N, C-alpha and C positions, 0 to 999 in steps of 0.2 A: 584053896577050892576059887576058881574061875569064876568071873561075875558075867553073866549072859547081856549079850547086848543088841537091845531091837531098836533100829531108827525108823522114822518116819521115810519111807521109800517104795518105789515102785512092785518090790518085792514081798510086802505086807496087804498089799490091795486084794490077792486072792484070800489068806488068811481070813482077813476081815470081813469079807463076804461071806465064806464060810462059817466063821462065828455068828455071823448076825441070823445066816439059815438056822444053826444049830440051838439059837435062840427062841426060834417061832417067828421072825420077821419073814414076810414076803418084801424080796429086795427086787428094787427096779431102776432103770437107768434110760434119760431120754437125752437127744443130743439135738440141740437147735441148729438152725442153719448156718451157725459160724463155729459149728463143730463143739462149742462149751456143753458140759453135759452136766446134768442134774441127778443125784442118785436119791433115791428115797427107800425107806423100810416102815413098811406097815405091822403092828401088831400088838399085843397086848393092851390092847385101846388108846395107842400112840403111833403118830406119825412122824416121819423124822424126814429131815431133808437136809442134804448135803452136796459137797463138790467130788467127793469119793467115797468109798466104802471104809474107809479109815475114821474119816469123821462122822460118817454115821456109827459106828461103833464107839466112837468118844461120846458122842450125844446119848447113846444107849447107856454107858457107865455113869453118865453125870446124871442122868434121871435117876437111875438107881440107886446112886449114890447118896444125891440130895434129896431125892423125892420129888413130889407134884411143885414144893416151893422152893424149886430148884436155883431161882433168882439170887444174887447175890445182895445184899443188903447195904447199906449207906457206909457202914463200918468197915465191912468187908471190901468194898470197894476202894474205900479210901488206904486201908491196909496194905491194898495190891499194888495200888497207885506209887504211894510211900515205897515199897519194898523195891520194886523194880524201876523208881525215878522218873514216873510220869508223873506231869501235871495235873493235877484235877480239872474237869472241864471246866468252863465258866458257865 
């Protein structure tokens, strides 16, 4: 059986947008004078803000999986830093 591969690239932005719509979000994009985009999604008593639809969908998944208490605790942060070779902030 072949392994399906999906990469964070331009071809996932429209499917991510469509997924957000199917989840019941209202999605908007604003572009500032310098051309930078800010994407937002509102729904489910939640407002998400990111630089593209894929990040919005990731935030939705984060909130769905971890709940209202989505932030990482001290031990989780330390484990992440240790695992990926980062130094703890001073």
